[in-house]
C-alpha positions as CSV (number, residue, x, y, z in Angstrom):
1,M,88.4,104.1,118.9
2,K,86.1,101.6,118.0
3,Y,83.7,101.7,115.7
4,E,80.5,99.9,114.1
5,V,78.2,99.5,111.4
6,L,74.4,100.3,111.6
7,T,71.9,99.1,110.1
8,L,69.0,101.0,109.3
9,T,66.0,99.0,110.3
10,Y,62.5,98.3,109.4
11,L,61.6,100.8,111.9
12,N,63.5,103.6,110.7
13,Q,65.9,103.2,113.4
14,W,69.8,102.8,112.8
15,Q,71.2,99.4,115.1
16,N,74.0,97.5,115.3
17,T,72.9,93.9,113.5
18,W,76.8,93.2,113.1
19,T,77.0,90.1,115.1
20,D,80.1,87.1,114.3
21,D,78.1,84.3,115.6
22,G,74.4,85.4,115.9
23,N,75.0,86.4,118.8
24,T,77.8,88.8,119.8
25,L,77.8,92.3,118.4
26,V,81.1,93.0,116.4
27,T,82.6,96.4,116.8
28,F,85.6,97.3,115.2
29,D,89.4,98.6,116.1
30,S,89.4,101.1,113.2
31,L,87.4,103.1,110.7
32,E,89.2,101.5,107.6
33,A,88.3,97.8,109.6
34,A,84.7,98.6,109.6
35,Q,85.2,99.9,105.9
36,A,86.9,97.1,104.6
37,E,84.1,94.7,106.8
38,L,81.2,97.0,105.5
39,K,82.7,97.4,101.6
40,G,82.5,93.6,101.3
41,Y,79.3,92.8,102.7
42,L,77.9,95.4,100.3
43,E,79.8,93.8,97.2
44,D,78.9,90.4,98.4
45,L,74.5,92.3,98.3
46,A,75.2,93.6,95.3
47,H,76.2,90.1,93.5
48,F,73.8,87.9,94.9
49,V,71.0,90.8,93.7
50,K,72.8,89.9,90.0
51,T,72.7,86.1,90.2
52,G,68.9,86.2,91.3
53,N,68.7,85.3,95.0
54,L,68.2,88.5,96.6
55,S,65.8,90.8,95.1
56,D,67.1,94.3,95.7
57,Y,69.2,95.9,99.0
58,N,69.5,99.7,99.9
59,P,73.5,100.8,100.9
60,E,72.5,103.9,102.2
61,D,70.6,101.4,105.0
62,Y,74.0,100.6,105.8
63,K,76.4,103.5,107.9
64,I,80.0,103.1,110.2
65,T,80.1,105.6,113.3
66,E,82.3,105.8,116.7
67,V,81.1,103.7,118.9
68,I,80.4,106.2,122.5
69,A,81.4,105.0,125.6
């Protein structure tokens, strides 16, 4: 199974916007790999908020789903 991280867009739609080079969408080979990547990303966002480099973020704007072929 493959998994993807979805982001809630400003149009209130869930979309995979996770890319490795700005163009290629990323999927993960396991749920654990997707969870680890998202966890690290959210930790980075929290750090940026704490240091004043980002005004705010909402962890609920991200979720992991199984890719359905």
